[in-house]
C-alpha positions in Angstrom: 211.1 92.9 177.9 210.5 94.0 181.5 208.0 96.6 180.4 205.9 93.8 178.8 205.6 91.9 182.1 204.1 95.1 183.7 201.4 95.3 181.0 200.4 91.7 181.4 200.2 92.2 185.2 197.7 95.1 184.8 195.4 93.2 182.5 194.2 91.0 185.3 191.4 92.6 187.3 190.8 89.6 189.6 191.5 91.6 192.7 189.4 94.6 191.9 186.1 93.4 193.5 184.1 94.1 190.4 182.4 90.7 190.2 178.9 91.2 188.8 177.8 87.7 189.6 177.9 88.2 193.4 174.6 88.6 195.1 176.0 91.0 197.7 175.9 93.8 195.2 172.1 93.7 194.7 169.5 94.2 197.4 166.7 91.7 197.5 164.2 94.5 196.6 166.2 95.3 193.5 166.3 91.6 192.5 162.6 91.4 192.9 162.1 94.5 190.7 164.4 93.1 188.0 162.6 89.7 188.1 159.2 91.4 187.9 160.4 93.6 185.0 161.5 90.5 183.0 158.3 88.7 183.8 156.3 91.6 182.5 158.5 91.7 179.3 157.9 88.0 178.8 154.2 88.3 179.4 153.9 91.1 176.9 155.8 89.1 174.3 153.6 86.1 174.9 150.5 88.2 174.7 151.6 89.7 171.3 152.3 86.1 170.1 148.8 85.1 171.2 147.2 88.0 169.4 149.2 87.1 166.3 148.0 83.5 166.4 144.4 84.5 166.9 144.6 87.0 164.0 146.1 84.3 161.8 143.4 81.8 162.8 140.6 84.3 162.1 142.1 85.2 158.7 142.5 81.5 157.7 139.0 80.6 158.9 137.5 83.5 157.0 139.3 82.7 153.8 139.0 78.9 153.7 135.2 78.8 153.3 135.5 81.5 150.6 137.9 79.3 148.6 135.5 76.3 149.0 132.6 78.2 147.6 134.7 79.4 144.7 135.6 75.8 143.9 131.9 74.8 144.1 130.7 77.7 141.9 133.4 77.2 139.3 132.8 73.4 139.2 129.2 73.6 138.3 
């Protein structure tokens, strides 16, 4: 039973100084680079979504008049 208490004592890493949330670990320049990186990723994603939307709009606007002329031709 005494060996079990030693294992549970080692599982706690609270005193190791490995806190990733502390700002002291990262320099302001590194934080700026990371922020810029994620802004570029987000901008690229939004640009891809915008292109997809424009492509869908062009396809729909090209096909809808074609369907209307088919209805008009088949109705007469």
